[in-house]
C-alpha positions as CSV (number, residue, x, y, z in Angstrom):
1,M,-0.3,-0.1,0.0
2,T,1.1,3.4,-0.8
3,I,2.0,6.1,1.9
4,F,-0.8,8.3,-0.3
5,C,-3.6,5.2,0.4
6,K,-2.3,4.7,4.2
7,K,-3.0,8.4,4.7
8,I,-6.6,8.1,2.9
9,S,-7.2,5.1,5.0
10,F,-6.7,6.6,8.7
11,L,-8.7,9.9,7.4
12,F,-11.9,6.9,6.9
13,L,-10.8,5.4,9.9
14,M,-10.7,9.1,12.6
15,A,-14.1,10.0,10.6
16,G,-15.8,7.0,11.6
17,S,-14.4,7.4,14.8
18,F,-15.9,10.8,15.3
19,V,-19.4,9.4,13.9
20,A,-19.7,6.8,16.5
21,C,-18.8,9.5,19.1
22,D,-22.3,11.4,18.1
23,T,-24.5,8.8,20.2
24,Y,-26.6,9.6,23.2
25,D,-25.1,8.2,26.1
26,P,-26.6,8.4,29.5
27,E,-23.8,8.7,31.3
28,F,-22.4,11.9,29.5
29,N,-25.4,13.7,28.3
30,E,-26.8,13.8,31.9
31,T,-27.7,17.0,33.5
32,T,-24.9,18.7,36.2
33,L,-26.4,20.3,38.5
34,P,-24.2,21.5,41.9
35,E,-26.4,20.9,45.2
36,R,-27.5,24.4,45.7
37,I,-28.1,27.5,43.1
38,T,-28.7,30.5,44.6
39,F,-30.5,33.3,42.2
40,T,-31.5,36.6,42.7
41,A,-34.9,37.9,40.8
42,P,-36.4,41.0,42.3
43,R,-39.6,40.7,44.2
44,Q,-40.1,37.3,42.5
45,Y,-41.2,34.9,45.5
46,P,-41.4,32.0,43.3
47,E,-44.1,29.1,44.5
48,G,-43.6,27.0,41.9
49,I,-40.8,24.9,40.6
50,A,-40.3,22.6,37.3
51,Y,-37.7,21.7,34.8
52,A,-37.7,21.6,31.2
53,P,-35.3,19.0,29.7
54,S,-35.2,20.4,26.2
55,L,-34.0,23.7,28.0
56,D,-31.7,22.4,30.7
57,K,-33.5,24.9,33.2
58,F,-34.9,25.7,36.2
59,V,-38.7,26.7,35.7
60,I,-40.1,28.8,38.6
61,S,-42.8,31.2,39.0
62,S,-43.7,34.3,40.8
63,I,-46.6,34.9,43.3
64,T,-46.1,38.9,43.0
65,Q,-45.5,39.9,39.5
66,G,-47.7,37.1,37.7
67,K,-44.8,35.6,35.9
68,V,-42.1,33.1,34.7
69,G,-38.9,33.0,34.4
70,F,-36.0,30.1,33.7
71,V,-32.7,29.4,36.2
72,D,-29.4,28.1,35.2
73,H,-27.4,25.2,36.6
74,N,-25.1,28.9,37.2
75,G,-27.8,30.6,38.7
76,R,-28.8,32.9,36.1
77,Y,-31.9,34.0,36.4
78,E,-34.3,35.2,33.2
79,D,-37.8,36.3,32.6
80,F,-40.1,34.4,30.1
81,I,-43.6,34.5,30.5
82,Q,-44.0,38.2,31.6
83,R,-47.0,40.3,29.9
84,D,-49.6,37.9,30.4
85,T,-52.0,40.7,32.5
86,S,-54.6,37.5,33.3
87,L,-51.7,35.7,35.3
88,I,-52.3,37.6,38.5
89,S,-50.6,35.1,40.4
90,A,-48.3,32.2,38.8
91,I,-48.3,29.6,41.7
92,G,-47.6,25.7,40.8
93,L,-46.4,24.7,37.5
94,K,-45.3,21.7,35.6
95,V,-43.8,21.2,32.3
96,Y,-45.7,18.4,29.8
97,N,-45.2,17.8,26.3
98,G,-43.6,20.4,25.5
99,K,-46.1,23.1,27.0
100,L,-45.8,24.6,30.3
101,Y,-49.0,24.9,32.7
102,V,-49.2,27.4,35.1
103,C,-51.3,28.0,38.0
104,N,-53.2,31.1,38.1
105,G,-54.2,32.3,41.9
106,D,-54.6,35.3,44.1
107,Q,-53.5,36.2,47.4
108,G,-53.9,39.9,46.9
109,V,-50.3,40.5,47.4
110,S,-49.8,40.7,43.8
111,T,-49.0,43.7,41.4
112,K,-52.0,42.8,39.2
113,S,-54.1,41.8,42.5
114,K,-57.8,43.2,42.2
115,A,-60.5,43.4,44.6
116,S,-62.8,41.2,42.7
117,T,-60.2,38.7,42.0
118,T,-58.6,38.0,45.7
119,L,-58.8,34.6,47.0
120,K,-61.8,34.6,44.0
121,T,-59.3,32.9,41.5
122,A,-58.4,29.6,39.9
123,G,-57.3,28.8,36.2
124,L,-54.6,26.7,34.7
125,F,-52.6,28.5,31.8
126,V,-51.2,26.8,29.2
127,Y,-48.0,28.1,27.3
128,D,-45.7,27.0,24.4
129,L,-42.4,26.2,25.9
130,A,-40.4,27.4,23.4
131,T,-42.0,30.8,22.2
132,G,-43.5,31.5,25.6
133,N,-47.2,32.0,23.7
134,N,-50.2,31.7,24.9
135,L,-52.0,28.5,23.9
136,A,-55.5,28.2,26.7
137,R,-56.4,29.7,29.5
138,Y,-59.1,28.3,32.2
139,D,-60.9,29.5,34.8
140,L,-61.3,26.9,36.9
141,A,-63.4,28.8,39.6
142,A,-66.4,29.1,37.5
143,L,-66.4,25.6,38.1
144,Y,-67.3,26.2,41.3
145,P,-69.1,29.3,42.6
146,D,-69.9,30.9,45.8
147,S,-66.4,29.8,47.6
148,N,-63.2,31.2,48.1
149,H,-60.4,30.0,45.1
150,F,-57.0,29.3,44.9
151,A,-55.3,27.3,42.2
152,N,-52.5,25.3,43.8
153,D,-50.5,22.7,42.0
154,E,-50.9,20.3,39.2
155,A,-50.8,16.4,38.1
156,F,-50.7,14.5,34.9
157,D,-51.9,11.0,34.6
158,D,-50.5,8.8,31.9
159,K,-53.4,10.1,29.3
160,G,-52.4,13.8,29.8
161,N,-55.5,15.1,32.2
162,A,-54.2,17.6,34.4
163,Y,-56.0,17.7,37.8
164,V,-55.7,21.1,39.9
165,T,-55.5,21.6,43.6
166,D,-57.9,24.1,45.2
167,S,-56.6,25.3,48.6
168,F,-60.0,27.4,49.5
169,A,-62.4,25.0,47.9
170,P,-63.1,21.4,48.9
171,V,-62.5,20.1,45.1
172,I,-59.8,18.4,42.2
173,Y,-60.8,19.9,39.2
174,V,-59.7,17.7,35.7
175,V,-58.8,19.2,32.3
176,P,-59.3,16.4,30.0
177,A,-55.8,16.5,27.6
178,D,-58.3,16.9,24.9
179,T,-59.2,20.3,26.9
180,T,-62.9,20.5,25.6
181,K,-64.3,20.8,29.5
182,P,-63.0,21.2,32.0
183,R,-64.6,19.9,34.9
184,V,-64.8,19.6,39.0
185,F,-63.3,16.0,39.7
186,V,-64.2,15.4,43.0
187,Q,-65.4,17.2,45.8
188,S,-65.3,15.8,49.3
189,P,-65.5,17.6,53.0
190,L,-62.4,15.9,53.5
191,F,-61.3,18.7,51.8
192,T,-62.0,21.4,54.1
193,G,-60.2,22.9,57.0
194,A,-60.7,25.5,59.3
195,T,-58.0,27.7,58.6
196,G,-55.1,28.0,56.4
197,F,-54.2,26.4,53.1
198,N,-56.7,23.1,52.4
199,L,-55.7,21.0,49.4
200,N,-51.9,21.5,48.2
201,G,-49.5,19.6,47.0
202,I,-50.8,16.4,44.1
203,V,-48.8,13.8,42.3
204,Y,-50.3,10.5,39.9
205,H,-50.1,7.1,40.5
206,S,-49.0,4.6,37.8
207,D,-51.9,2.4,39.5
208,N,-54.3,5.2,38.6
209,F,-54.9,6.7,41.7
210,L,-54.0,10.2,43.0
211,I,-52.0,11.3,46.2
212,V,-52.8,15.2,47.8
213,A,-51.4,17.1,50.5
214,K,-53.5,19.0,52.8
215,S,-51.1,21.8,53.9
216,N,-52.8,23.0,57.4
217,D,-53.4,19.6,59.8
218,G,-50.1,17.7,57.5
219,T,-52.2,14.6,55.9
220,L,-52.4,12.8,52.5
221,F,-54.9,11.6,50.6
222,K,-55.5,9.0,48.1
223,V,-57.8,9.4,45.6
224,N,-59.1,6.6,43.0
225,L,-59.5,7.8,39.1
226,N,-61.8,5.5,38.7
227,N,-64.1,6.2,40.9
228,P,-63.5,9.4,42.9
229,S,-65.5,9.4,45.6
230,L,-63.5,7.0,46.8
231,I,-61.0,8.9,49.1
232,N,-58.8,7.6,51.9
233,Q,-56.8,9.2,54.2
234,I,-53.1,7.4,53.9
235,V,-52.4,6.3,57.8
236,G,-49.0,7.9,58.8
237,P,-47.4,10.2,60.9
238,A,-48.6,14.0,60.3
239,L,-46.4,16.1,57.9
240,P,-47.3,19.6,59.2
241,S,-47.7,22.4,56.6
242,A,-47.3,19.9,53.6
243,D,-46.5,21.4,50.6
244,G,-45.5,20.0,46.8
245,M,-44.1,16.9,46.5
246,V,-42.8,14.0,43.5
247,L,-43.2,10.7,43.7
248,H,-40.2,9.1,42.5
249,E,-39.3,5.7,42.6
250,N,-42.3,4.8,44.3
251,D,-40.9,7.1,47.4
252,L,-42.6,10.6,48.1
253,Y,-40.6,13.8,49.2
254,V,-43.0,16.2,51.0
255,V,-42.0,19.7,51.2
256,N,-43.4,20.2,54.6
257,S,-43.0,22.6,58.1
258,R,-41.4,24.9,55.3
259,N,-37.7,23.4,56.6
260,R,-37.5,19.9,55.3
261,V,-38.3,17.8,53.0
262,T,-39.5,14.4,54.0
263,R,-39.0,11.0,52.1
264,V,-42.1,8.3,52.7
265,R,-42.5,4.6,51.7
266,S,-45.6,2.5,51.7
267,D,-45.7,-1.2,51.8
268,D,-49.8,-1.5,50.7
269,N,-49.7,1.1,47.7
270,W,-50.2,3.8,50.1
271,S,-53.1,3.2,52.7
272,T,-50.1,3.5,55.1
273,F,-47.3,4.7,54.4
274,K,-43.3,5.5,57.0
275,I,-41.2,7.9,57.3
276,V,-37.9,6.9,55.5
277,E,-36.0,9.6,56.2
278,T,-36.0,13.6,56.5
279,D,-33.3,16.2,55.3
280,S,-33.7,19.6,56.8
281,N,-30.3,20.5,55.9
282,G,-30.6,23.7,53.7
283,Y,-34.5,24.4,53.5
284,D,-35.9,28.1,54.4
285,Q,-39.6,29.0,53.9
286,A,-39.4,26.0,51.3
287,T,-42.8,25.3,49.0
288,T,-42.1,22.7,46.7
289,N,-39.5,20.5,44.5
290,V,-38.7,18.7,41.1
291,V,-36.9,15.5,40.0
292,V,-33.6,16.0,37.6
293,D,-32.1,13.2,36.4
294,G,-32.9,10.9,39.6
295,R,-32.3,13.8,41.8
296,I,-34.8,16.1,44.2
297,F,-34.3,19.6,44.1
298,T,-36.4,21.7,46.6
299,L,-37.3,25.2,46.1
300,N,-36.9,28.0,48.9
301,A,-39.6,30.5,47.8
302,R,-39.4,33.0,51.3
303,I,-43.0,31.4,51.8
304,G,-43.0,32.8,55.0
305,E,-43.1,36.3,54.2
306,V,-46.0,35.8,51.5
307,G,-47.8,34.8,54.8
308,A,-46.5,37.5,56.9
309,A,-47.7,40.4,53.6
310,V,-51.3,38.3,53.4
311,S,-51.6,38.8,57.4
312,A,-50.9,42.6,56.9
313,N,-52.8,43.7,54.4
314,N,-49.2,44.5,53.2
315,P,-47.6,43.4,50.1
316,N,-45.3,46.6,50.0
317,Q,-43.2,44.5,52.6
318,L,-42.4,41.9,50.2
319,Q,-38.9,43.1,49.0
320,A,-36.9,40.1,48.7
321,S,-34.3,39.2,45.5
322,E,-32.2,36.2,46.7
323,Y,-33.8,32.5,46.4
324,S,-32.2,28.8,46.1
325,I,-33.0,25.5,45.3
326,Q,-31.9,22.9,47.3
327,Q,-30.9,19.3,46.5
328,F,-32.0,16.4,49.0
329,R,-29.3,14.5,50.4
330,S,-29.9,11.1,51.6
331,G,-28.6,10.1,55.3
332,V,-30.8,10.7,58.2
333,L,-32.6,7.5,58.3
334,Q,-36.2,7.7,60.8
335,N,-37.6,5.4,62.5
336,N,-41.0,6.0,62.4
Protein backbone atom coordinates (compact mmCIF):
# COMPACT_ATOMS: atom_id res chain seq x y z
CA MET A 1 0.00 0.00 0.00
CA THR A 2 1.35 3.45 -0.92
CA ILE A 3 1.88 6.20 1.64
CA PHE A 4 -0.96 8.15 -0.02
CA CYS A 5 -3.40 5.24 0.42
CA LYS A 6 -2.36 4.81 4.02
CA LYS A 7 -3.14 8.46 4.67
CA ILE A 8 -6.58 8.15 3.06
CA SER A 9 -7.36 5.04 5.10
CA PHE A 10 -6.34 6.84 8.29
CA LEU A 11 -8.62 9.76 7.48
CA PHE A 12 -11.60 7.47 6.88
CA LEU A 13 -10.86 5.66 10.14
CA MET A 14 -10.80 8.96 12.05
CA ALA A 15 -14.05 10.12 10.44
CA GLY A 16 -15.73 6.90 11.48
CA SER A 17 -14.54 7.45 15.02
CA PHE A 18 -16.11 10.89 15.14
CA VAL A 19 -19.42 9.58 13.78
CA ALA A 20 -19.47 6.80 16.35
CA CYS A 21 -19.09 9.37 19.15
CA ASP A 22 -22.10 11.38 17.96
CA THR A 23 -24.64 9.26 19.86
CA TYR A 24 -26.55 9.75 23.12
CA ASP A 25 -24.79 8.30 26.14
CA PRO A 26 -26.67 8.85 29.43
CA GLU A 27 -23.40 8.88 31.36
CA PHE A 28 -22.05 11.79 29.33
CA ASN A 29 -25.33 13.57 28.50
CA GLU A 30 -26.70 13.59 32.03
CA THR A 31 -27.40 17.05 33.44
CA THR A 32 -24.72 18.22 35.87
CA LEU A 33 -26.24 20.32 38.64
CA PRO A 34 -24.66 21.58 41.85
CA GLU A 35 -26.27 20.62 45.16
CA ARG A 36 -27.36 24.20 45.73
CA ILE A 37 -28.15 26.98 43.29
CA THR A 38 -28.70 30.54 44.46
CA PHE A 39 -30.28 33.10 42.18
CA THR A 40 -31.32 36.73 42.20
CA ALA A 41 -34.71 37.83 40.91
CA PRO A 42 -36.10 41.09 42.31
CA ARG A 43 -39.37 40.58 44.21
CA GLN A 44 -39.93 37.25 42.47
CA TYR A 45 -41.32 35.29 45.44
CA PRO A 46 -41.56 32.06 43.45
CA GLU A 47 -43.96 29.35 44.57
CA GLY A 48 -43.62 26.67 41.91
CA ILE A 49 -40.67 24.96 40.28
CA ALA A 50 -40.40 22.68 37.26
CA TYR A 51 -37.60 21.59 34.96
CA ALA A 52 -37.44 21.89 31.18
CA PRO A 53 -35.09 19.20 29.78
CA SER A 54 -35.25 20.74 26.32
CA LEU A 55 -33.81 23.97 27.72
CA ASP A 56 -31.78 22.41 30.54
CA LYS A 57 -33.17 25.02 32.94
CA PHE A 58 -35.41 25.26 35.95
CA VAL A 59 -38.73 27.04 35.50
CA ILE A 60 -40.00 29.12 38.41
CA SER A 61 -43.16 31.12 39.04
CA SER A 62 -43.86 34.44 40.78
CA ILE A 63 -46.56 35.16 43.35
CA THR A 64 -45.96 38.90 43.42
CA GLN A 65 -45.63 39.66 39.72
CA GLY A 66 -47.62 36.97 37.91
CA LYS A 67 -44.76 35.90 35.70
CA VAL A 68 -42.54 32.90 34.95
CA GLY A 69 -38.79 32.73 34.48
CA PHE A 70 -35.86 30.39 33.95
CA VAL A 71 -32.91 29.62 36.22
CA ASP A 72 -29.84 27.91 34.78
CA HIS A 73 -27.18 25.77 36.50
CA ASN A 74 -25.15 28.83 37.42
CA GLY A 75 -28.04 30.67 39.04
CA ARG A 76 -28.69 33.06 36.20
CA TYR A 77 -32.33 34.14 36.10
CA GLU A 78 -34.19 35.38 33.02
CA ASP A 79 -37.83 36.32 32.49
CA PHE A 80 -39.87 34.11 30.19
CA ILE A 81 -43.57 34.97 30.55
CA GLN A 82 -44.10 38.47 31.92
CA ARG A 83 -46.76 40.22 29.84
CA ASP A 84 -49.83 38.06 30.42
CA THR A 85 -52.12 40.46 32.27
CA SER A 86 -54.51 37.63 33.14
CA LEU A 87 -51.83 35.72 35.06
CA ILE A 88 -52.20 37.34 38.48
CA SER A 89 -50.04 35.10 40.67
CA ALA A 90 -48.20 32.22 39.04
CA ILE A 91 -48.28 29.35 41.53
CA GLY A 92 -47.61 25.64 40.81
CA LEU A 93 -46.34 24.76 37.37
CA LYS A 94 -45.45 21.71 35.31
CA VAL A 95 -43.70 21.03 32.01
CA TYR A 96 -45.54 18.43 29.94
CA ASN A 97 -45.23 17.53 26.24
CA GLY A 98 -43.47 20.72 25.23
CA LYS A 99 -45.96 22.92 27.06
CA LEU A 100 -45.87 24.82 30.32
CA TYR A 101 -48.91 24.56 32.60
CA VAL A 102 -49.27 27.26 35.27
CA CYS A 103 -51.76 27.55 38.12
CA ASN A 104 -53.24 31.03 38.46
CA GLY A 105 -54.28 32.30 41.90
CA ASP A 106 -54.48 35.51 43.90
CA GLN A 107 -53.81 36.15 47.61
CA GLY A 108 -53.93 39.91 47.18
CA VAL A 109 -50.17 40.55 47.08
CA SER A 110 -49.55 40.64 43.34
CA THR A 111 -49.03 43.81 41.35
CA LYS A 112 -52.02 42.55 39.34
CA SER A 113 -54.29 41.82 42.32
CA LYS A 114 -57.76 43.38 42.43
CA ALA A 115 -60.53 43.22 45.00
CA SER A 116 -62.60 41.18 42.55
CA THR A 117 -59.89 38.55 42.05
CA THR A 118 -58.34 38.27 45.52
CA LEU A 119 -59.14 34.82 47.00
CA LYS A 120 -61.48 34.28 44.03
CA THR A 121 -59.05 33.06 41.36
CA ALA A 122 -58.38 29.51 40.23
CA GLY A 123 -57.11 28.96 36.73
CA LEU A 124 -54.85 26.77 34.64
CA PHE A 125 -52.92 28.55 31.89
CA VAL A 126 -51.03 26.78 29.11
CA TYR A 127 -48.03 28.18 27.23
CA ASP A 128 -45.78 27.02 24.42
CA LEU A 129 -42.45 26.25 26.13
CA ALA A 130 -40.46 27.27 23.08
CA THR A 131 -42.10 30.63 22.37
CA GLY A 132 -43.96 31.60 25.55
CA ASN A 133 -47.16 32.11 23.56
CA ASN A 134 -50.33 31.44 25.51
CA LEU A 135 -52.26 28.45 24.17
CA ALA A 136 -55.18 28.27 26.60
CA ARG A 137 -56.64 29.77 29.78
CA TYR A 138 -59.08 27.76 31.88
CA ASP A 139 -61.22 29.51 34.49
CA LEU A 140 -61.64 26.76 37.05
CA ALA A 141 -63.22 28.95 39.74
CA ALA A 142 -66.31 29.30 37.55
CA LEU A 143 -66.88 25.55 37.86
CA TYR A 144 -67.49 25.85 41.62
CA PRO A 145 -69.19 29.21 42.31
CA ASP A 146 -69.92 30.86 45.66
CA SER A 147 -66.61 29.88 47.19
CA ASN A 148 -63.15 31.30 47.76
CA HIS A 149 -60.53 29.91 45.39
CA PHE A 150 -56.80 29.48 44.92
CA ALA A 151 -55.43 27.09 42.28
CA ASN A 152 -52.28 25.63 43.81
CA ASP A 153 -50.74 22.62 42.07
CA GLU A 154 -51.30 20.22 39.18
CA ALA A 155 -50.44 16.67 38.14
CA PHE A 156 -50.84 14.68 34.92
CA ASP A 157 -52.01 11.11 34.51
CA ASP A 158 -50.66 8.78 31.82
CA LYS A 159 -53.35 9.97 29.37
CA GLY A 160 -52.38 13.62 29.68
CA ASN A 161 -55.32 14.71 31.82
CA ALA A 162 -54.41 17.49 34.25
CA TYR A 163 -55.67 17.49 37.86
CA VAL A 164 -55.59 20.76 39.81
CA THR A 165 -55.95 21.37 43.55
CA ASP A 166 -57.81 24.34 45.02
CA SER A 167 -56.63 25.38 48.47
CA PHE A 168 -59.78 27.33 49.38
CA ALA A 169 -62.48 25.17 47.79
CA PRO A 170 -62.96 21.46 48.65
CA VAL A 171 -62.46 20.26 45.09
CA ILE A 172 -60.00 18.84 42.59
CA TYR A 173 -60.52 19.92 38.98
CA VAL A 174 -59.68 17.99 35.86
CA VAL A 175 -58.71 19.49 32.51
CA PRO A 176 -59.02 16.59 30.03
CA ALA A 177 -56.22 15.98 27.57
CA ASP A 178 -58.54 16.94 24.71
CA THR A 179 -59.06 20.28 26.58
CA THR A 180 -62.71 20.40 25.60
CA LYS A 181 -64.47 20.49 28.94
CA PRO A 182 -62.74 21.13 32.28
CA ARG A 183 -64.87 20.07 35.22
CA VAL A 184 -64.88 19.45 38.95
CA PHE A 185 -63.39 15.99 39.23
CA VAL A 186 -64.22 15.41 42.88
CA GLN A 187 -65.65 17.36 45.82
CA SER A 188 -65.32 16.19 49.41
CA PRO A 189 -65.71 17.53 52.97
CA LEU A 190 -62.40 15.79 53.65
CA PHE A 191 -60.79 18.62 51.70
CA THR A 192 -62.07 21.38 54.01
CA GLY A 193 -60.43 22.88 57.09
CA ALA A 194 -60.98 25.58 59.66
CA THR A 195 -58.06 27.83 58.75
CA GLY A 196 -55.20 28.15 56.30
CA PHE A 197 -54.53 26.20 53.14
CA ASN A 198 -56.36 22.95 52.54
CA LEU A 199 -55.37 20.95 49.45
CA ASN A 200 -51.92 21.72 48.18
CA GLY A 201 -49.47 19.31 46.48
CA ILE A 202 -50.69 16.58 44.16
CA VAL A 203 -49.03 13.64 42.34
CA TYR A 204 -50.22 10.88 40.04
CA HIS A 205 -49.47 7.22 40.78
CA SER A 206 -49.29 4.75 37.89
CA ASP A 207 -51.74 2.44 39.68
CA ASN A 208 -54.37 4.99 38.67
CA PHE A 209 -54.80 7.15 41.73
CA LEU A 210 -53.82 10.57 42.98
CA ILE A 211 -52.06 11.43 46.22
CA VAL A 212 -52.90 14.89 47.54
CA ALA A 213 -51.52 16.77 50.52
CA LYS A 214 -53.67 18.82 52.89
CA SER A 215 -51.52 21.53 54.40
CA ASN A 216 -53.42 22.68 57.46
CA ASP A 217 -53.49 19.26 59.14
CA GLY A 218 -50.51 17.58 57.46
CA THR A 219 -52.46 14.67 56.00
CA LEU A 220 -52.26 12.76 52.73
CA PHE A 221 -55.24 11.42 50.78
CA LYS A 222 -55.56 8.77 48.08
CA VAL A 223 -58.11 9.49 45.33
CA ASN A 224 -59.15 6.66 43.02
CA LEU A 225 -59.28 7.86 39.40
CA ASN A 226 -61.77 5.18 38.37
CA ASN A 227 -64.05 6.08 41.28
CA PRO A 228 -63.15 9.57 42.52
CA SER A 229 -65.69 9.43 45.32
CA LEU A 230 -63.46 6.74 46.83
CA ILE A 231 -61.16 8.90 48.94
CA ASN A 232 -59.09 7.50 51.78
CA GLN A 233 -56.75 9.19 54.18
CA ILE A 234 -53.35 7.56 53.95
CA VAL A 235 -52.51 6.58 57.51
CA GLY A 236 -49.13 7.75 58.73
CA PRO A 237 -47.33 10.44 60.72
CA ALA A 238 -48.46 14.04 60.31
CA LEU A 239 -46.47 16.14 57.85
CA PRO A 240 -47.11 19.68 59.15
CA SER A 241 -47.75 22.32 56.49
CA ALA A 242 -47.38 19.66 53.77
CA ASP A 243 -46.79 21.51 50.53
CA GLY A 244 -45.42 20.36 47.17
CA MET A 245 -44.27 16.80 46.60
CA VAL A 246 -42.87 14.46 43.97
CA LEU A 247 -43.16 10.69 43.55
CA HIS A 248 -39.87 9.09 42.57
CA GLU A 249 -39.25 5.34 42.43
CA ASN A 250 -42.42 4.86 44.50
CA ASP A 251 -41.13 7.04 47.34
CA LEU A 252 -42.88 10.31 48.03
CA TYR A 253 -40.77 13.39 48.83
CA VAL A 254 -42.91 15.90 50.71
CA VAL A 255 -41.90 19.48 51.45
CA ASN A 256 -43.23 20.21 54.94
CA SER A 257 -42.84 22.50 57.93
CA ARG A 258 -41.34 24.94 55.43
CA ASN A 259 -37.87 23.77 56.41
CA ARG A 260 -37.50 20.14 55.41
CA VAL A 261 -38.18 17.46 52.83
CA THR A 262 -39.44 14.13 54.14
CA ARG A 263 -39.12 10.93 52.16
CA VAL A 264 -42.03 8.58 52.85
CA ARG A 265 -42.77 5.07 51.62
CA SER A 266 -45.74 2.71 51.51
CA ASP A 267 -45.70 -1.09 51.59
CA ASP A 268 -49.44 -1.49 50.94
CA ASN A 269 -50.11 0.59 47.84
CA TRP A 270 -50.57 3.78 49.84
CA SER A 271 -53.11 2.73 52.38
CA THR A 272 -50.46 3.61 54.98
CA PHE A 273 -47.00 5.16 54.88
CA LYS A 274 -43.92 5.49 57.02
CA ILE A 275 -41.11 8.03 57.13
CA VAL A 276 -37.87 6.75 55.62
CA GLU A 277 -35.72 9.82 56.17
CA THR A 278 -35.81 13.59 56.46
CA ASP A 279 -33.41 16.18 55.10
CA SER A 280 -33.64 19.45 57.01
CA ASN A 281 -30.35 21.02 55.96
CA GLY A 282 -30.47 23.93 53.54
CA TYR A 283 -34.22 24.55 53.51
CA ASP A 284 -35.82 27.83 54.53
CA GLN A 285 -39.39 28.86 53.70
CA ALA A 286 -39.50 26.08 51.09
CA THR A 287 -42.52 25.29 48.94
CA THR A 288 -42.17 22.50 46.39
CA ASN A 289 -39.79 20.28 44.46
CA VAL A 290 -38.95 18.63 41.16
CA VAL A 291 -37.04 15.55 39.97
CA VAL A 292 -34.05 16.13 37.69
CA ASP A 293 -32.04 13.08 36.57
CA GLY A 294 -33.13 11.12 39.63
CA ARG A 295 -32.26 13.93 42.07
CA ILE A 296 -34.81 15.91 44.07
CA PHE A 297 -34.50 19.71 44.03
CA THR A 298 -36.55 21.96 46.30
CA LEU A 299 -37.32 25.65 45.99
CA ASN A 300 -36.56 27.98 48.91
CA ALA A 301 -39.21 30.57 48.12
CA ARG A 302 -39.50 32.87 51.18
CA ILE A 303 -43.11 31.73 51.44
CA GLY A 304 -43.35 32.75 55.10
CA GLU A 305 -42.79 36.35 54.07
CA VAL A 306 -45.71 36.07 51.65
CA GLY A 307 -47.96 34.80 54.44
CA ALA A 308 -46.93 37.69 56.66
CA ALA A 309 -47.68 40.21 53.91
CA VAL A 310 -51.09 38.63 53.29
CA SER A 311 -51.92 38.82 57.01
CA ALA A 312 -50.80 42.46 57.17
CA ASN A 313 -52.55 43.27 53.89
CA ASN A 314 -49.30 44.91 52.88
CA PRO A 315 -47.66 43.62 49.68
CA ASN A 316 -45.04 46.35 49.97
CA GLN A 317 -43.35 44.20 52.61
CA LEU A 318 -42.26 41.83 49.86
CA GLN A 319 -38.94 43.22 48.66
CA ALA A 320 -36.54 40.23 48.69
CA SER A 321 -34.45 39.24 45.68
CA GLU A 322 -32.37 36.25 46.82
CA TYR A 323 -33.68 32.66 46.52
CA SER A 324 -32.21 29.18 46.21
CA ILE A 325 -32.76 25.65 44.94
CA GLN A 326 -31.55 22.85 47.21
CA GLN A 327 -30.88 19.18 46.42
CA PHE A 328 -32.26 16.50 48.75
CA ARG A 329 -29.42 14.69 50.52
CA SER A 330 -30.07 11.14 51.66
CA GLY A 331 -28.81 9.50 54.83
CA VAL A 332 -30.83 10.69 57.84
CA LEU A 333 -32.82 7.61 58.84
CA GLN A 334 -36.03 7.74 60.88
CA ASN A 335 -37.68 5.08 62.97
CA ASN A 336 -41.29 6.06 62.29
